[in-house]
N, C-alpha and C positions, 0 to 999 in steps of 0.2 A: 392475457395476450400471448401470442406465440413466443416472442423472445424470452419471456420469463421462464417458460418451460424448457426452452433450449439451454439457457444459462443454468437453471436449477438442475437439469439433468446432467449437464457438463460438470458442474461443480460437485454433484453427488458422486460422479464416477471418477473425478480428478480433483479431490479436495485440496491436495497439496501441490502447488505450482512450483515452489522452490523452498528448499531447506538448506541453509548454508550457515556456517560459522565463519565470521570475519573478524579480523583484527584491523582496527581503524585508528587514525590519529586522534589526538585529543581535540576536542571541540567539534567532532563529527556530529552531524544531526541524523535523525531518523531518515530524512530524505537522502542524505549523502550515502547512507548504508543501502537504502533501497536501490539507488542508481548503480552503485558498485556491484551489488549482488546480481542485479538484473543484467548488467553488462557482462559479468563473468559467465552467466548462464545463457546469454543470448536471448533474453526475454525483453520484449518491448515495454517501455513505460512512457505514457503520454501524460504530461503535466503542464500546467500553466501557472504563472505567478499572479496571485491576487494582491493588487495594490491596497485594496480595502483592508485585508487581514494581514498583509505583509508576510505572506508565506506561500510556498508552492502548494498547489491543489492537484491531487492525483485524479486525472480523468479516466485513466485506464491502465491496467497491468495485464500483460499477456493477451491483449485484444479483448479483454472483458472490461467494458466501459460503464461509467455511471449511468443511471437511469435506463439501462437496457432491460433490466428485470422488472422495474417498477419506477414510478416517478421519484421515489425517495431512495432508490438503491445507489450504492456506491462503495468506495473503498474507505476503510477506517483502519486505524492502527492502535495497538496496545504496546506499552513498555512494561515488562515484568507483570503481565496479566492485568494491568490497569489501563483503562481507556483514558487517554489524555485530552486535556482541553486546550492544547496548543497545536498550531499547524506543524506539519512534519518537518519543515525546514527551520522551525523555531526551537524544536525540542533537542537540546544538546545532551548527548549520551554520557553515561558514566561507565567505569569499568564493570564488566559483567552484566550489563543490561541485556535483556532479551526482547526482541521486537517481533510482533506478530501483526501482519497485515491481513485483513479479512474483508470479504465482500458481504455487505449487508443488504437485505431486501426489505 
């Protein structure tokens, strides 16, 4: 479909939306860091709270939304190069953790 090619082309030309090193307070989550980094850079984040999973769900970052490229596309994150099985607002960071958000199709 057309949106897939638009997103794929955009991401191929602009694969890095934001790169920032932040110092955060203890008990900060992956979600907290995403919101802070996005605010600092003027990047939009669209999220909703999932009561079922008790975590924030990321619908879109920088106007790139879930399911726009394919029915299963969306945003995922890694901490220290490991894909985590926790919602982004449940994962509490430790000193030196490195977060990567990526769009998967």
